C-alpha positions as CSV (number, residue, x, y, z in Angstrom):
1,X,58.5,82.3,17.0
2,X,59.1,84.8,19.8
3,X,57.4,87.8,18.4
4,X,56.8,90.1,21.4
5,X,58.9,93.2,21.5
6,X,60.7,94.1,24.7
7,X,58.6,97.3,24.9
8,X,55.3,95.4,24.6
9,X,56.4,92.9,27.2
10,X,57.3,95.8,29.6
11,X,53.8,97.3,29.2
12,X,52.0,94.0,29.9
13,X,50.9,93.0,33.4
14,X,52.2,89.8,34.8
15,X,49.0,87.9,34.1
16,X,49.0,89.2,30.4
17,X,52.6,88.2,30.0
18,X,52.0,84.8,31.6
19,X,49.0,84.2,29.3
20,X,50.9,85.3,26.2
21,X,53.8,82.9,27.1
22,X,51.3,80.0,27.7
23,X,49.6,80.8,24.4
24,X,52.9,80.9,22.5
25,X,54.1,77.6,24.1
26,X,50.8,76.0,23.3
27,X,51.0,77.0,19.6
28,X,54.6,75.7,19.4
29,X,53.6,72.3,20.9
30,X,50.6,72.0,18.6
31,X,52.9,72.9,15.6
32,X,55.5,70.4,16.8
33,X,53.0,67.6,17.1
34,X,51.8,68.3,13.5
35,X,55.4,68.5,12.2
36,X,57.5,66.1,14.2
37,X,60.2,65.9,11.5
38,X,60.9,69.6,12.0
39,X,61.6,69.4,15.7
40,X,65.4,69.0,16.5
41,X,66.5,65.8,18.2
42,X,68.4,66.8,21.3
43,X,71.4,64.5,21.8
44,X,71.5,62.6,25.1
45,X,73.7,60.2,27.0
46,X,73.5,58.6,30.5
47,X,74.3,61.0,33.3
48,X,77.8,60.6,34.7
49,X,79.0,58.7,31.7
50,X,81.3,60.8,29.6
51,X,80.6,63.9,27.7
52,X,79.8,65.0,24.2
53,X,82.8,66.0,21.9
54,X,83.3,69.7,21.7
55,X,82.7,69.6,17.9
56,X,79.3,68.1,18.5
57,X,78.4,70.7,21.1
58,X,79.5,73.5,18.8
59,X,77.5,72.0,15.8
60,X,74.4,71.5,18.0
61,X,74.3,75.1,19.3
62,X,75.0,76.6,15.9
63,X,72.2,74.5,14.5
64,X,69.8,75.5,17.3
65,X,70.6,79.2,16.7
66,X,70.3,78.7,12.9
67,X,73.8,79.7,12.1
68,X,75.4,78.6,8.8
69,X,76.5,75.0,9.5
70,X,79.0,75.2,6.6
71,X,80.8,78.4,7.9
72,X,84.4,77.8,9.0
73,X,85.0,77.8,12.8
């Protein structure tokens, strides 16, 4: 969804960059509200009570970055 090139961002003023980021965020939120099944569920647990297993952490971040979930570690 991030489609601005580094060069284009460098050439934008602060206000232009700010507005483009707000517009992009708004489009993502609107899309997410129309397609809730496509939004990843972020695992949670109470603060200060344990941790997630390393395997779950690795799976989650591979999934977020759209890497092949069936690839060997």
